[in-house]
N, C-alpha and C positions, 0 to 999 in steps of 0.2 A: 522540391524543398519540403522538409517535414519539420513542423514546429513541435517542440516538447516544452511545455511549461512545467515549472517546479524542477527545472533541470539542474539546479545546484543542490537539491535535496537528495534523499536516499533513493527512492524508487526512480525518480525522474532522471537522475544522473546515470543510473545503471541502464535504464531504457535507452537514453540518448547514446551511450557507448555501444550498446548492442546494435542499435539501428545503424550507427556509423560503420560498424564492422560487418554487418550482414546484409544491408540493403543499399543498393547503389543510388543513394540520394544524399543531398546536402541536408544536414540537421542544424536547425537554428535553436539555440537554447534561450529560454525566457525565464527570468527569475530576478530576485534581488541578489546581486553578486557581491555585496559588500560585507558579508559575514566571513571573517577569517577562518572560523572553524569548518566552513564548507568548501574552502578553497581547493583542497586536493580532489574533491569530487569532480571538479570541472577544469582543473589546471591544464589538462592535456588538450583542451579544445582551444582553437584560435579565438582571440578576443573579438575578431570580426564577426563571429557567429553567435555572439552573446548580446541579447537585447534586454534591457531593464524592463521589468514588468510594468512600470509606470508609464512607459512610452510605447509599449508593444502595439497598442491599437493604432496609434499614429503611424508607426512603422508598417504595420500590416496593410493599412489602406494604400500604401505606396508600392507594396510588393505582393499584393494579393494574387496577381496572375501567376506567380511562381509557386504558391503554396499548394502542395498536393494532399497534405494530411495535417490535422492538428491532434496531438496527444496531450490532453490537459490533465496534468498530474499536480499542478500547483494548488496548494491549499494550506490553511492553518490546521494542523493535525493534532494539537495538544489536547488530549481528552481531559486534562485537569484544569483547563482554562474555562472559566464560567462567565466571562464577559461576552454575552451573545452578540454584541455589536461587532466584535472582531470577526466572527464567523459570517455575520450578515454582509460585511464588506467583501471578504476574500473568498468565502466558500459559496456564497449565493450571488452577490452582485457581479463579481468578476466572471464567474462561471456563466451567468446569463449573457454577458457581453461576448464571451467566447462562442456560445451557442448561436447568438444572433449573427456574429461574423460568419460562421460556417453556413448558416442558412442563406444569408445574402449572397454569398459567393460560391455556393454549392460545394463546400469543402467537407470531406468525410471527417468524423470526429470520434475519438475515444476519450472518455473522461473517467476520473477516479471517483467511485463512490466508496462505501465502506461497510464492513460487517457490523460496525457500531450502530448502524441503523436498526438492527434486529433487537436491540435492548436485551431483555432477559430471555428472549426466545419464545415469548408467549404465543407467537404465530409461526413458530418453527423457523427454519433456515432455508426456505425455498425462495428462489428468485422469481417466483410467479408475480406478475404485475398486480394481480388482484389483491394481494395482501399489503401492498406498500402503503396505502392510505391508513391501515390499521396499526402499523408498527409504532412502538413506543421507545425511542432511543433514550439512553440513560444520562446523556450530557449534551451540552450545546453543540459540540462537534458532531455527534451522531445526528442530532436534530437538523443541523444545517445540511448534512449530506442527504438525509431523507427528504428534506424540503425541496432540494434541487431535483432529486429523482422524481418526486411528485410533479413538480413544475414541468420537467422535461416531457413526461408522459402525456401531459395535457396540451402541449403545444400543437396548434394546427399546422404550423410551418416547422419543418424539421430538416436537419442536414440530410443529404442524399443517402448517407450511410452513417450510422452511429451506434455506439455501445457504451453503456455505463458499467464499470467493473467494481463489484463489491469485494474489495480486498479483505481477506481474513488476516491472520497474524503473520505478517511478512517479516522475514529476517534475512540477513546477509550483508556482504560488504557494502561500504559507503554509508553506513548508519552511525558512524563514529560520533558525529556532531549532535546526536539526538538526546544525549544526557539521560535523564530519567525515563524518557519515552523510547529509548533504544530497546531492542528485543531482549527477552530473558536469556537467550543464548549468549548475546554479547556480554551481559552483566555476569552470567554464570562463569564464562571463561575468565573474566577479570578477577572474580572472587577466587576461583581455583588457583590462578597464578599468584595471587597475593596472600591467600590464607589456607589454601588446600581444601577449602570447604565451599559449599553453595548454600545460600539461604533462600528458602522458598516460603511463600505465604502460607500460613496456617489456614485451614478451612474454618469458616464461620457459618457453614451450612450443614445441617444434620445429614444430608444425603451424600456428602462428599468427605472422604477421609483426607487428612493433611497431605498435600501434594498431589492429590488425585483430581483436582480441578482439570477440566478437559478443554483444550483449544485446538483449532485447526491451524497448524503452523505450516506456512507455505514459503518455500525458498524463493528469493527474489529472481533467480535465474529462470524459474518456471513462469514468473510473471512476464518476463520479456518474451518468452516463447509463445505465450498465449496472445500477447499484443501483436507479435509478428504474424501469427496465424490469422487474427481478425483483420489485419491490414491487407493480407494477401488473398483472402477468401470472401466470397459472398455469403453473408450470414444475415439472419433476421435482425432488424433493428430492435434494440431494447436493452434491458439491464440483465447482467450476468454475474453470478457468483464467481469468485476466483479464490478458491482454497484448494486443498487436496481431496476433500471429501472424506477424510478420515481424522477424527479427533484423537489427540494423544494427551497423556497426562504430563504435568510439569515434572513428575519424577522421571518419566521416560526422557524428557528433554534434558534434565540434569545428568542422568546416566549416560546419555549419548555424548554430552559435552565432556564428561570425565573420560569416557572411553577414547574419544578423539584426541584428548589431551594426554593420554597415556597415564592417567591417574586413577587411583582407587576412589570409588564413590563415597563421599562423606557429606550428608545433607542435614541441615538444621532448619527448623521451622520458626518463623517469626509472625507476629500478628499482622494482618493486613492493615495498612494505614487507615486511620479513621476517615480521612478526607475522601477515600475512594471505596470504603467498605460496603456502603449500601448501594453502590453502583457497579459492583464487581460481577462480571460474567463468570459463571461456573461451568458453562458448557457452550461451545460453539462448534458447529460442523456444517460445512458448506454442502448443500445439495447441488451436485455438479452435473445433473442430468441434462440441463439445457445446453451447456457448453458441449457436452459429449454428443448430444443430438445434432448440434450444429456442425459436427465433423471433427472436433478436436480429439485426437486419439492418443497423443503422446503421453506416456505415463509421467506422473509427478514424482519428484524426488521424495523418497521416504524421509522421515525425520532424521534417521541415522545417516542416510546418504547426504542430505543437505548440511547437517551439522558437521559431518566429517570434512566436507569440502570447505566450508566456511572456516572451521578451526584450523585445519592443516594448511590450507593454501593462502589464508589471509591473516587470521588472528595470530597464529603461532609465528608467522613470518614478520609480524609487525607491519604487515601490508594491508591496511584496513580499507583499501580502495581498489575498485575494479578497474 
């Protein structure tokens, strides 16, 4: 039995589907399943395999002898939320309880961290444990993820096998419910469909031209591949970056979306909203050497490959779910 928390959400639902189809094990979904906008992410799973997050620990104590692995992807992920107490409860408190469960019953654990922990990149984008204490995230979400990373590394008692994954800019099917926080590819496709144009943020940084802000965009199907690799192989415990290792511009992203949509590129620039402007990352790029050294050799989808699969096989077909 494999537990996936956050299984009604974007990455969690894709991971749960992937494990169901590729690993011969029962997958139990943990989340708040009451949001109608997330229903299609988990509708194909039996209701018997869905456990509400509020009663999960009571349930786990009765079924712990069956649990082979915990993949903890549940979290509050809104980077525009500035009520730190929300993150204290779900991203720190709940995660610590997951960790303690895995320690008490010797259950392997994979959990979601985030590239938001890197802030403006003052310390670079290496997943070296030595820099984690020095990182300066730009919002409470990033702070909560970094605080848990720091806490985990200091624990004298640890799960028998564990990995924290710093997700970079993930995109792909099952993100339909995320609204403003959905990927730029998702929003770009909708803009192309409705107006024939894509609006990108204008640069407010002298070192970057408009649309030349750089991010490490990683396709959600590659996330599932890495998680499966970590589950099946003996790797060193610790925190790993999970991006492609190659930063691309937002203009590249827009052009890839136009091409996959069969449309001519037409890009407009708008000011970055004031509420996020001073906390906006202009460059992120995962140092992937640790994961590579651990034995992961499968190539990541290029931006063009991932966008084409997402647009052609999901968005164009009005099939937003994996």
